C-alpha positions as CSV (number, residue, x, y, z in Angstrom):
1,X,12.3,-0.7,17.3
2,X,15.6,1.1,18.2
3,X,14.6,4.8,19.0
4,X,16.4,7.2,16.7
5,X,19.0,9.7,18.2
6,X,19.7,13.1,17.2
7,X,23.4,13.5,16.8
8,X,25.1,16.3,18.4
9,X,28.8,17.7,17.5
10,X,31.0,16.8,20.7
11,X,34.2,16.9,18.4
12,X,35.9,20.2,19.9
13,X,36.2,21.9,22.8
14,X,34.1,24.9,21.2
15,X,31.2,22.6,20.3
16,X,30.6,21.0,23.3
17,X,30.8,24.6,25.2
18,X,28.3,25.4,23.1
19,X,25.9,23.0,24.8
20,X,23.9,23.7,27.6
21,X,24.2,21.5,31.2
22,X,22.0,18.9,30.8
23,X,21.6,15.6,32.9
24,X,21.1,13.9,29.9
25,X,23.7,13.4,27.8
26,X,24.2,14.2,24.1
27,X,24.6,11.3,21.8
28,X,27.1,11.4,18.5
29,X,26.3,7.6,16.2
30,X,29.9,6.4,15.8
31,X,28.7,3.0,14.6
32,X,25.6,1.1,13.9
33,X,24.0,0.6,17.6
34,X,27.0,2.1,19.4
35,X,26.7,6.0,20.3
36,X,29.3,7.9,22.2
37,X,27.6,10.0,24.7
38,X,28.5,13.7,26.7
39,X,26.9,14.4,29.4
40,X,27.5,18.2,30.2
41,X,27.9,19.2,33.7
42,X,26.8,22.7,35.1
43,X,30.6,23.3,36.5
44,X,33.9,21.2,35.7
45,X,34.7,18.8,32.5
46,X,31.8,16.8,30.7
47,X,32.0,12.6,31.1
48,X,32.1,10.1,28.5
49,X,29.5,7.7,28.2
50,X,28.9,4.8,26.0
51,X,25.6,3.5,24.5
52,X,24.8,0.3,23.5
53,X,22.1,-1.1,21.3
54,X,21.2,-4.6,22.3
55,X,17.9,-5.1,20.4
56,X,14.3,-5.5,20.6
57,X,14.8,-1.5,20.9
58,X,16.5,-1.5,24.2
59,X,20.1,0.1,25.1
60,X,22.9,-0.4,27.5
61,X,23.9,3.1,28.8
62,X,27.2,3.5,31.3
63,X,29.8,5.8,32.0
64,X,33.5,4.9,30.5
65,X,35.4,4.4,33.4
66,X,39.4,3.6,34.0
67,X,40.6,-0.2,34.1
68,X,40.1,0.9,38.3
69,X,36.7,2.5,37.6
70,X,37.9,5.6,38.0
71,X,35.8,8.4,36.1
72,X,37.0,9.2,32.7
73,X,36.2,13.2,31.7
74,X,36.5,15.1,28.6
75,X,39.2,17.3,28.1
76,X,37.2,20.6,28.0
77,X,39.5,22.3,30.6
78,X,42.9,20.3,30.8
79,X,45.0,18.8,28.0
80,X,43.8,15.1,27.5
81,X,46.4,12.4,29.3
82,X,45.2,9.6,27.4
83,X,44.0,8.0,30.8
84,X,41.1,9.7,32.4
85,X,41.2,13.0,30.1
86,X,40.5,12.0,26.8
87,X,39.5,13.8,23.5
88,X,36.4,12.8,21.7
89,X,38.4,10.6,19.7
90,X,40.2,9.0,22.5
91,X,37.1,8.4,23.7
92,X,35.7,6.9,20.4
93,X,38.2,4.4,20.4
94,X,37.4,3.4,24.0
95,X,33.8,3.0,23.4
96,X,35.0,0.6,20.4
97,X,36.9,-1.4,22.9
98,X,34.5,-2.3,25.0
99,X,31.8,-3.6,22.1
100,X,30.5,-7.2,23.6
101,X,32.6,-10.0,21.6
102,X,29.4,-10.7,19.3
103,X,29.2,-7.8,17.6
104,X,32.9,-7.8,16.4
105,X,32.2,-11.1,14.7
106,X,29.6,-9.9,12.8
107,X,30.0,-9.1,9.0
108,X,29.4,-5.9,7.2
109,X,25.9,-4.6,7.0
110,X,24.8,-4.8,3.4
111,X,21.5,-3.6,1.3
112,X,21.0,-7.2,1.3
113,X,20.3,-7.5,5.3
114,X,18.7,-4.3,5.4
115,X,15.9,-5.5,3.0
116,X,15.9,-8.2,4.6
117,X,15.4,-6.9,8.1
118,X,12.9,-4.8,6.8
119,X,10.9,-7.5,5.1
120,X,10.4,-9.2,8.2
121,X,9.7,-6.2,10.0
122,X,6.7,-5.7,7.8
123,X,5.4,-9.3,7.7
124,X,5.5,-9.1,11.6
125,X,3.8,-5.6,11.7
126,X,0.7,-7.1,9.9
127,X,1.1,-5.3,6.3
128,X,-0.9,-6.2,3.2
129,X,0.9,-9.8,1.6
130,X,0.1,-8.0,-1.5
131,X,2.2,-5.1,-0.3
132,X,5.1,-7.2,0.8
133,X,4.7,-9.5,-2.0
134,X,4.9,-6.3,-4.3
135,X,8.5,-5.3,-2.4
136,X,10.2,-8.6,-2.3
137,X,9.5,-8.9,-5.9
138,X,10.9,-5.4,-6.9
139,X,13.3,-6.1,-4.7
140,X,14.6,-9.3,-6.4
141,X,14.8,-7.7,-9.9
142,X,16.1,-4.3,-9.4
143,X,17.8,-3.8,-6.3
144,X,19.3,-7.1,-5.2
145,X,21.7,-8.1,-8.2
146,X,22.9,-4.3,-8.8
147,X,23.0,-3.2,-4.5
148,X,22.5,-6.2,-2.8
149,X,26.1,-7.0,-2.0
150,X,26.8,-3.4,-1.3
151,X,28.2,-2.4,2.3
152,X,25.8,0.3,3.6
153,X,28.7,2.3,4.4
154,X,29.8,2.8,1.1
155,X,26.8,3.8,-0.5
156,X,27.3,7.1,-1.9
157,X,24.4,9.3,-3.0
158,X,26.0,9.6,-6.3
159,X,25.8,5.6,-6.8
160,X,22.2,5.7,-5.4
161,X,21.4,8.2,-8.3
162,X,22.8,6.2,-11.3
163,X,21.5,2.8,-10.0
164,X,18.2,5.2,-9.8
165,X,18.7,6.5,-13.1
166,X,19.8,3.3,-14.9
167,X,16.4,1.9,-14.0
168,X,14.2,4.5,-15.3
169,X,15.9,4.6,-18.7
170,X,15.6,0.6,-18.9
171,X,12.6,-1.1,-20.7
172,X,10.1,-2.8,-19.0
173,X,10.9,-6.2,-17.6
174,X,7.9,-8.8,-18.7
175,X,6.9,-11.3,-16.4
176,X,8.8,-14.9,-16.5
177,X,8.7,-17.9,-14.9
178,X,11.4,-18.8,-11.7
179,X,14.6,-19.3,-13.5
180,X,14.2,-17.8,-17.0
181,X,16.8,-15.5,-18.1
182,X,14.3,-12.2,-18.1
183,X,12.8,-10.8,-21.0
184,X,11.9,-7.0,-21.7
185,X,8.9,-5.7,-23.6
186,X,9.6,-3.1,-26.7
187,X,7.7,0.4,-26.2
188,X,7.7,3.2,-28.3
189,X,9.5,6.7,-27.6
190,X,7.8,9.6,-26.2
191,X,7.3,11.5,-23.2
192,X,4.4,9.0,-21.9
193,X,7.2,6.0,-21.8
194,X,9.5,8.4,-20.2
195,X,6.8,9.5,-17.3
196,X,5.7,6.2,-16.7
197,X,9.7,4.4,-16.3
198,X,10.0,6.8,-13.8
199,X,7.1,6.1,-11.8
200,X,7.8,2.7,-11.6
201,X,11.9,3.6,-10.7
202,X,10.2,5.6,-7.7
203,X,7.7,3.0,-6.5
204,X,10.8,0.7,-6.8
205,X,13.4,3.7,-4.7
206,X,10.6,3.8,-2.3
207,X,11.2,0.5,-0.8
208,X,14.8,0.7,-1.3
209,X,14.5,3.9,0.8
210,X,12.5,2.4,3.3
211,X,14.6,-0.2,4.0
212,X,17.6,1.9,4.4
213,X,15.8,4.4,6.7
214,X,14.7,0.9,8.9
215,X,18.3,0.0,9.5
216,X,18.9,4.1,10.3
217,X,16.9,4.1,12.8
218,X,17.5,0.8,14.3
219,X,21.1,1.9,14.8
220,X,22.8,-0.7,12.5
221,X,23.8,2.2,10.1
222,X,25.6,5.2,10.7
223,X,24.1,7.8,9.1
224,X,21.5,8.7,6.4
225,X,22.9,11.3,5.0
226,X,23.8,9.3,1.1
227,X,20.2,8.5,0.4
228,X,18.4,11.5,2.2
229,X,19.9,13.5,-0.4
230,X,18.0,11.1,-3.5
231,X,15.2,12.8,-4.4
232,X,12.5,10.6,-6.4
233,X,11.2,11.8,-9.9
234,X,8.7,14.8,-10.2
235,X,5.7,15.3,-12.0
236,X,5.2,11.5,-12.9
237,X,2.2,10.3,-11.4
238,X,0.1,12.4,-13.4
239,X,-3.5,10.7,-13.6
240,X,-4.1,9.0,-17.3
241,X,-6.5,6.8,-16.1
242,X,-8.0,5.1,-19.8
243,X,-12.0,4.4,-19.5
244,X,-14.5,3.2,-21.8
245,X,-17.7,4.9,-22.6
246,X,-20.9,3.4,-22.0
247,X,-21.5,2.6,-25.6
248,X,-17.8,0.8,-25.8
249,X,-18.6,-1.1,-22.5
250,X,-21.4,-3.0,-24.5
251,X,-19.5,-3.5,-27.2
252,X,-16.7,-5.1,-25.3
253,X,-19.3,-7.3,-22.8
254,X,-21.3,-8.4,-26.7
255,X,-17.8,-8.9,-28.1
256,X,-16.8,-11.0,-25.1
257,X,-17.1,-15.4,-25.5
258,X,-19.6,-17.2,-23.3
259,X,-16.4,-18.2,-20.6
260,X,-15.0,-14.6,-20.4
261,X,-18.0,-12.6,-20.4
262,X,-19.2,-13.0,-16.9
263,X,-15.7,-11.9,-16.0
264,X,-15.8,-8.7,-17.8
265,X,-19.6,-8.1,-16.9
266,X,-18.5,-8.2,-13.3
267,X,-15.7,-5.7,-13.4
268,X,-17.6,-3.4,-15.0
269,X,-20.6,-3.4,-12.8
270,X,-18.4,-3.9,-9.1
271,X,-15.1,-2.1,-10.1
272,X,-13.6,-4.7,-8.8
273,X,-9.7,-6.0,-9.0
274,X,-9.3,-9.0,-11.7
275,X,-7.7,-10.3,-8.5
276,X,-10.8,-10.5,-6.5
277,X,-13.5,-11.3,-8.7
278,X,-11.9,-14.6,-9.5
279,X,-11.5,-15.4,-5.6
280,X,-14.9,-14.7,-4.8
281,X,-17.3,-17.8,-3.3
282,X,-21.2,-18.2,-4.3
283,X,-21.9,-17.0,-0.6
284,X,-19.9,-13.8,-1.1
285,X,-23.0,-12.4,-2.9
286,X,-25.9,-11.6,-0.5
287,X,-29.0,-11.1,-2.5
288,X,-31.3,-9.3,0.2
289,X,-28.8,-6.7,0.8
290,X,-27.4,-6.5,-2.4
291,X,-23.5,-6.5,-1.6
292,X,-20.5,-8.2,-2.7
293,X,-18.2,-9.4,-0.1
294,X,-14.3,-9.1,-0.9
295,X,-12.8,-11.0,1.4
296,X,-9.5,-10.8,0.7
297,X,-8.4,-7.2,-1.2
298,X,-5.2,-5.7,-1.9
299,X,-4.9,-3.6,1.1
300,X,-5.7,-6.9,3.4
301,X,-8.9,-5.4,4.3
302,X,-12.3,-7.0,3.9
303,X,-14.9,-4.9,2.3
304,X,-18.8,-4.5,1.0
305,X,-19.1,-3.8,-2.3
306,X,-22.9,-2.4,-3.1
307,X,-24.5,-3.4,-6.3
308,X,-26.6,-1.5,-8.6
309,X,-30.0,-3.3,-9.3
310,X,-28.2,-4.3,-12.8
311,X,-25.2,-5.8,-10.7
312,X,-27.5,-7.8,-8.3
313,X,-29.7,-9.1,-11.2
314,X,-25.9,-10.6,-13.0
315,X,-24.9,-12.0,-9.6
316,X,-28.5,-13.5,-8.7
317,X,-27.9,-15.2,-12.3
318,X,-24.6,-16.1,-11.9
319,X,-25.6,-17.9,-8.4
320,X,-28.7,-19.3,-9.1
321,X,-29.1,-23.1,-7.7
322,X,-25.3,-23.2,-7.2
323,X,-23.5,-24.4,-3.8
324,X,-21.7,-21.7,-2.0
325,X,-18.3,-22.8,-1.3
326,X,-18.3,-23.1,-5.4
327,X,-15.7,-20.1,-7.5
328,X,-18.6,-17.7,-8.4
329,X,-16.5,-17.3,-11.4
330,X,-14.5,-20.0,-13.1
331,X,-14.0,-21.0,-16.6
332,X,-15.9,-23.3,-19.0
333,X,-14.5,-26.5,-17.7
334,X,-14.8,-25.6,-14.0
335,X,-11.5,-24.6,-13.4
336,X,-10.6,-21.4,-11.6
337,X,-8.7,-18.6,-13.2
338,X,-5.5,-18.0,-13.1
339,X,-3.3,-14.7,-12.5
340,X,-2.9,-13.0,-15.9
341,X,-5.7,-15.5,-17.9
342,X,-7.4,-12.0,-18.9
343,X,-4.3,-10.2,-20.6
344,X,-4.4,-12.1,-24.0
345,X,-8.6,-12.4,-23.6
346,X,-8.6,-8.6,-22.7
347,X,-6.6,-8.2,-26.4
348,X,-8.5,-10.3,-28.1
349,X,-11.9,-9.0,-27.4
350,X,-10.8,-5.6,-27.4
351,X,-9.8,-6.0,-31.0
352,X,-13.1,-7.6,-32.3
353,X,-15.0,-4.6,-30.2
354,X,-12.7,-2.1,-32.3
355,X,-12.0,-0.9,-28.8
356,X,-9.0,1.7,-29.7
357,X,-6.2,2.1,-28.1
358,X,-7.2,-1.4,-26.4
359,X,-7.7,-1.5,-22.7
360,X,-6.4,-3.7,-19.9
361,X,-8.6,-5.6,-17.5
362,X,-7.7,-3.1,-14.8
363,X,-9.3,-0.2,-16.8
364,X,-12.9,-2.0,-16.4
365,X,-12.1,-0.8,-12.6
366,X,-11.1,2.7,-13.9
367,X,-14.6,2.8,-16.2
368,X,-16.5,2.0,-13.1
369,X,-15.2,4.9,-11.3
370,X,-15.1,7.1,-13.8
371,X,-18.7,6.8,-15.0
372,X,-20.1,6.6,-11.7
373,X,-18.1,10.2,-10.5
374,X,-19.5,11.6,-13.8
375,X,-23.1,10.6,-12.8
376,X,-22.8,12.2,-9.6
377,X,-22.0,9.5,-6.9
378,X,-19.8,11.5,-3.9
379,X,-16.0,10.7,-4.3
380,X,-16.1,9.2,-1.1
381,X,-18.7,6.7,-1.6
382,X,-16.7,5.6,-5.2
383,X,-13.8,5.2,-2.7
384,X,-15.1,3.2,-0.3
385,X,-17.1,0.6,-2.9
386,X,-13.4,0.3,-4.5
387,X,-11.6,-0.3,-1.1
388,X,-9.6,3.0,-0.7
389,X,-9.2,4.2,3.0
390,X,-9.8,7.9,2.3
391,X,-10.7,9.8,-1.2
392,X,-6.8,10.6,-2.1
393,X,-6.6,7.8,-4.9
394,X,-9.7,8.7,-6.5
395,X,-9.5,12.5,-6.6
396,X,-6.0,12.1,-8.1
397,X,-7.9,10.0,-10.9
398,X,-11.5,11.3,-10.8
399,X,-11.6,14.1,-9.1
400,X,-11.3,16.2,-12.3
401,X,-14.3,14.3,-13.8
402,X,-16.8,15.2,-10.8
403,X,-19.3,17.7,-11.2
404,X,-18.6,21.0,-9.6
405,X,-19.3,24.5,-9.0
406,X,-16.2,25.6,-10.9
407,X,-17.4,23.5,-14.2
408,X,-21.2,24.9,-13.6
409,X,-19.9,28.6,-13.1
410,X,-17.5,28.5,-16.5
411,X,-20.0,26.9,-18.7
412,X,-22.9,29.2,-17.5
413,X,-20.8,32.8,-17.1
414,X,-18.1,32.5,-19.9
415,X,-18.1,34.5,-22.9
416,X,-20.0,32.3,-25.9
417,X,-19.4,33.7,-29.8
418,X,-22.0,31.8,-31.8
419,X,-19.6,28.7,-32.3
420,X,-22.4,26.5,-32.7
421,X,-23.9,26.8,-35.7
422,X,-21.2,26.2,-38.4
423,X,-22.8,28.2,-41.2
424,X,-22.4,31.3,-39.0
425,X,-18.2,31.3,-39.5
426,X,-17.1,32.7,-42.5
427,X,-13.6,32.9,-43.5
428,X,-12.6,37.2,-43.4
429,X,-11.3,38.4,-46.6
430,X,-8.3,41.1,-47.3
431,X,-8.6,44.4,-49.1
């Protein structure tokens, strides 16, 4: 990857006079992959340098010379003659004139080009396949249709803000098959809906900004000023994790049909994601250690989920007498569960169990983590079992549920007014 070079002010004599003499040149990016350099000498005029990016993190640096190899210098002390003494502008043109032919033949670098290069970098860097798929999906739906053909040199802060704000105001899209016209979900107006749409816009903006920053670091973009001034929406990622009480969890299990019930039980006893559960094989359960092996997770890293006695008993029952390569959880006809099969089922089960408002399947993961935290399981332990590398995510969602000295101190020492017995409260009478 090309190194990021800080731009220096080289345009005027006075600006160059303020620079300290150094053998290493000062640089100014004049177009993607091309820098104009200035070597400040201890005495005499400075020399103009050209620096070109050749790919794979490599540069070629050379002095700018005349046709007869005479060194070209800056107009630090003498007026420019357009031959061996050049102004900053003249040196820029001379550097551009020495571009390799293949560089001149390339078309303008667009947002679509930047996204393509960025996704290739992510895949080559070993990032999580899930994260790359999500980024590609967001780009295909929200970024490429609106900005894909836009030249990056033509991007402005105002245009990026208008695109981001328009995305935050739009209704959420429903998942549709390839080639189908997009459909949108009807949502109620309100502060929470506004927060959710802004939070979603922030995640998409993160993808675009990362791609643009990658292009800037690679020297393919002259400046990052346009998007550096666009800040994400603030205070939109507030934790609103919905979870069930133990009694509600029991009602949900009892209301589930025999085909779907094992999935619900597995989610409540492990905290695993739906995608992790439906990929499980029988041999992923280890009855000796009471653990469940998650070989493919959202982060791309495998982990072992420690089960409770109740969870171990459940998986012992589910795996009894079965071959190790079989799907651990499957439909009644033996076919595997597929993506989104759980959505309609959860709506129906919540209605039968009278769970209001209804909870999503992912909410069962929140239920597991929330109840474990309230029962005193340390946040770090919860984080490891859920597959997080540290406690930041669980602190955001569940930290307020953890027993703490603050809660203990308030409940022990805050004033009490005898409100526990309703009979002690009588309305005041005015005389």
